[in-house]
C-alpha positions in Angstrom: -21.2 -57.8 -135.7 -24.3 -58.6 -137.7 -26.7 -61.3 -136.4 -25.8 -63.9 -139.0 -22.1 -63.6 -138.3 -22.7 -63.7 -134.6 -24.8 -66.9 -135.0 -22.1 -68.5 -137.2 -19.3 -67.6 -134.7 -21.4 -68.9 -131.8 -21.9 -72.3 -133.6 -18.2 -72.5 -134.4 -17.2 -71.7 -130.8 -19.7 -74.4 -129.5 -18.3 -77.0 -131.9 -14.7 -76.2 -130.7 -15.8 -76.3 -127.1 -17.5 -79.7 -127.5 -14.3 -81.1 -129.2 -12.3 -79.7 -126.3 -14.6 -81.4 -123.8 -14.4 -84.8 -125.6 -10.6 -84.6 -125.7 -10.4 -83.8 -122.0 -12.8 -86.7 -121.2 -10.6 -89.1 -123.2 -7.3 -88.0 -121.7 -8.3 -87.3 -118.1 -11.1 -89.9 -117.5 -11.1 -92.8 -120.0 -7.4 -93.4 -120.5 -6.5 -93.2 -116.7 -9.6 -95.3 -116.0 -8.4 -98.0 -118.4 -5.0 -98.1 -116.6 -6.7 -98.3 -113.2 -9.1 -101.1 -114.2 -6.2 -103.1 -115.7 -4.2 -102.6 -112.5 -7.2 -103.7 -110.3 -7.8 -106.7 -112.5 -4.1 -107.8 -112.2 -4.3 -107.4 -108.4 -7.5 -109.5 -108.2 -6.0 -112.3 -110.3 -2.8 -112.2 -108.3 -4.7 -112.4 -105.0 -6.6 -115.4 -106.3 -3.7 -117.2 -107.9 -0.5 -115.8 -106.3 1.6 -118.7 -107.5 0.2 -119.0 -111.0 -0.5 -115.5 -112.1 0.6 -115.9 -115.7 -1.4 -119.0 -116.3 -4.5 -117.4 -114.6 -4.2 -114.4 -117.0 -4.0 -116.8 -120.0 -7.0 -118.8 -118.9 -9.1 -115.6 -118.3 -8.2 -114.3 -121.7 -8.9 -117.6 -123.5 -12.3 -118.0 -121.8 -13.6 -114.8 -123.5 -14.7 -115.6 -127.1 -17.4 -114.7 -129.6 -20.1 -112.2 -128.6 -18.7 -112.3 -125.0 -15.7 -110.2 -126.4 -18.0 -107.3 -127.3 -19.7 -107.5 -123.9 -16.4 -107.6 -122.1 -15.0 -104.6 -124.1 -18.1 -102.5 -123.4 -18.0 -103.5 -119.7 -14.3 -102.7 -119.6 -14.8 -99.3 -121.1 -17.8 -98.4 -118.9 -15.9 -99.5 -115.8 -12.8 -97.5 -116.9 -14.9 -94.4 -117.4 -16.6 -94.6 -114.1 -13.4 -95.4 -112.2 -11.5 -92.7 -114.0 -14.2 -90.1 -113.3 -14.5 -91.1 -109.6 -10.7 -91.0 -109.2 -10.5 -87.5 -110.8 -13.3 -86.1 -108.8 -11.9 -87.5 -105.5 -8.6 -85.9 -106.2 -10.3 -82.6 -107.0 -12.1 -82.8 -103.7 -8.8 -83.3 -101.9 -7.4 -80.3 -103.9 -10.4 -78.2 -102.8 -9.7 -79.0 -99.1 -6.0 -78.1 -99.6 -7.0 -74.7 -101.1 -9.5 -74.0 -98.4 -6.9 -74.6 -95.7 -4.4 -72.4 -97.5 -4.6 -68.8 -96.4 -2.0 -67.9 -99.0 -4.1 -69.2 -101.8 -7.1 -67.1 -100.7 -4.9 -64.0 -100.3 -3.4 -64.3 -103.8 -6.8 -64.8 -105.4 -8.3 -61.8 -103.7 -5.3 -59.7 -104.8 -5.8 -60.3 -108.5 -7.1 -56.7 -109.1 -4.0 -55.2 -107.6 -1.7 -57.6 -109.6 -3.4 -56.6 -112.8 -2.8 -52.9 -112.1 0.9 -53.6 -111.3 1.4 -55.6 -114.5 -0.6 -53.5 -117.0 -1.0 -50.2 -115.3 -4.0 -48.7 -113.6 -5.2 -46.9 -116.8 -5.3 -50.1 -118.9 -7.1 -52.0 -116.2 -9.7 -49.2 -115.7 -10.3 -49.1 -119.5 -11.1 -52.8 -119.5 -13.3 -52.6 -116.4 -15.1 -49.6 -117.9 -16.1 -52.0 -120.7 -16.8 -54.8 -118.3 -18.4 -53.2 -115.2 -19.6 -56.6 -113.8 -16.0 -57.8 -113.8 -14.9 -54.7 -111.9 -17.6 -55.3 -109.3 -16.6 -59.0 -108.9 -12.9 -58.1 -108.4 -13.6 -55.4 -105.9 -16.0 -57.7 -104.0 -13.4 -60.6 -104.0 -11.3 -58.6 -101.5 -14.1 -58.7 -99.0 -14.9 -62.4 -99.4 -14.5 -64.6 -96.3 -13.4 -68.2 -96.5 -16.8 -69.2 -95.2 -18.7 -67.4 -97.9 -16.5 -69.0 -100.6 -17.2 -72.5 -99.2 -21.0 -72.3 -99.1 -21.6 -73.9 -102.5 -19.3 -75.8 -104.8 -19.9 -75.8 -108.6 -17.8 -79.0 -109.1 -14.4 -80.3 -108.7 -12.3 -78.2 -106.4 -14.0 -74.9 -107.5 -15.7 -72.8 -104.8 -18.4 -70.2 -105.4 -17.2 -66.7 -104.6 -16.5 -63.4 -106.3 -13.0 -64.5 -107.4 -14.4 -67.6 -109.0 -17.2 -65.6 -110.7 -14.7 -63.1 -112.1 -12.6 -65.9 -113.4 -15.7 -67.5 -115.1 -16.7 -64.2 -116.6 -13.3 -63.6 -118.1 -13.0 -67.2 -119.4 -16.4 -67.3 -120.9 -15.9 -64.0 -122.7 -12.6 -65.1 -124.2 -14.1 -68.5 -125.3 -16.9 -66.7 -127.1 -15.0 -63.7 -128.6 -11.3 -64.6 -128.6 -10.7 -68.4 -128.2 -7.0 -68.0 -129.0 -6.6 -66.2 -125.6 -8.8 -68.6 -123.6 -6.9 -70.5 -120.9 -8.2 -73.9 -122.1 -4.7 -75.4 -122.3 -4.2 -74.9 -118.6 -7.7 -76.4 -117.8 -6.8 -79.5 -119.9 -3.4 -79.8 -118.2 -5.0 -79.5 -114.7 -7.5 -82.3 -115.5 -4.8 -84.6 -117.0 -2.4 -84.1 -114.1 -5.2 -84.7 -111.5 -6.2 -87.9 -113.3 -2.7 -89.4 -113.1 -2.7 -89.8 -109.4 -5.1 -92.8 -109.1 -3.5 -95.0 -111.9 0.0 -94.0 -110.6 -0.9 -95.2 -107.1 -2.4 -98.5 -108.4 0.5 -99.0 -110.8 2.9 -98.7 -107.8 0.8 -101.2 -105.9 0.9 -103.7 -108.9 4.7 -103.3 -109.1 5.2 -104.0 -105.5 2.8 -106.9 -105.4 3.7 -108.7 -108.6 7.4 -108.0 -109.1 9.9 -109.8 -107.1 11.3 -106.8 -105.2 13.2 -106.7 -102.0 11.9 -104.9 -99.0 14.2 -102.0 -99.7 13.2 -101.8 -103.4 9.5 -101.9 -102.4 9.9 -99.0 -99.9 11.8 -97.1 -102.6 9.0 -97.5 -105.1 6.4 -96.3 -102.5 8.6 -93.3 -101.6 9.2 -92.4 -105.2 5.5 -92.6 -106.0 4.7 -90.4 -103.0 7.2 -87.8 -104.0 6.0 -87.7 -107.6 2.4 -87.5 -106.4 3.3 -84.6 -104.1 5.1 -82.7 -107.0 2.0 -83.2 -109.2 -0.3 -82.0 -106.5 1.8 -78.9 -105.9 1.9 -78.2 -109.7 -1.9 -78.5 -109.9 -2.3 -76.0 -107.1 0.0 -73.6 -108.9 -1.8 -74.1 -112.3 -5.2 -73.5 -110.8 -4.1 -70.1 -109.6 -2.4 -69.4 -112.9 -5.5 -70.4 -114.8 -7.5 -67.7 -113.0 -4.7 -65.1 -113.5 -4.4 -65.9 -117.2 -8.1 -65.5 -117.8 -8.2 -62.1 -116.3 -4.8 -61.0 -117.8 -5.9 -62.2 -121.3 -9.1 -60.3 -121.0 -7.2 -57.1 -120.4 -4.9 -57.9 -123.3 -8.0 -58.7 -125.5 -9.4 -55.3 -124.7 -6.2 -53.4 -125.5 -5.8 -55.3 -128.7 -9.2 -54.3 -129.8 -8.5 -50.6 -129.1 -5.2 -50.9 -131.0 -6.9 -52.5 -134.0 -9.4 -49.6 -133.9 -6.5 -47.1 -134.3 -5.0 -48.9 -137.4 -5.1 -46.9 -140.7 -8.3 -47.7 -142.6 -10.3 -48.6 -139.5 -13.8 -47.2 -139.3 -13.1 -46.2 -135.7 -9.7 -44.4 -136.4 -9.9 -40.9 -135.1 -13.3 -41.5 -133.5 -12.1 -40.1 -130.2 -9.7 -40.4 -127.3 -9.1 -43.6 -125.3 -11.7 -42.6 -122.8 -14.3 -42.2 -125.6 -13.6 -45.7 -127.0 -14.0 -47.6 -123.7 -17.2 -49.3 -124.9 -16.0 -49.6 -128.5 -13.1 -51.8 -127.6 -15.3 -54.8 -126.8 -17.6 -54.5 -129.7 
């Protein structure tokens, strides 16, 4: 790839990545934060005016006029963003604790190298690792990682520094730069969105129990239903985080094999250049 093409591709990838970041912030921070702030406001007004909640909302709305509307909107959005971000980060921290306590999660992450060989064959994986020697080193070292070494530093959210995490980051970064169609960005977005739903869902259940005229049985039912749904979401996020790591590594192997196959197509400059072993380095060019 010539320098000008590389620069243009890099700028395009950066633009797409920024758009992806903005969309994730809107869907997993701002929107859940708006729901949470609205629920908290309703709870505060209900606590101050338990018998006249409707009229209290009407008076509060009518009292905001003119330039105060702009100030209120800005404050509302800022509060929503902060609350949404804190809620998402808190849930990620709880997720990280659950993963550190799960010996099964650590075992499956450390076995990614073997799973790749089972799925794609040892030869295909070795061809890919010959082109990406750093990835091979990280995957081999992941088997020797201890839970303590993985918990020494945290890059953010529920992520833990360790060789498995570094291998995942390497694969994801390569795909984002050189083959965005195979990058696991959709799973990353889904994880963030699912994690961010827990806070507004809990506050929404609280509002429903507090404001609605529910019987004791119905209130308990709402709490139990919310707990079950939160548990299902939490379990799904745990599964998706492991799948995100797996898909990044799997897609990197597929990307490498696709490049080798493209080099063998009729009319390719690399056709007939040598055997598979000779084209290890060419597949990632």
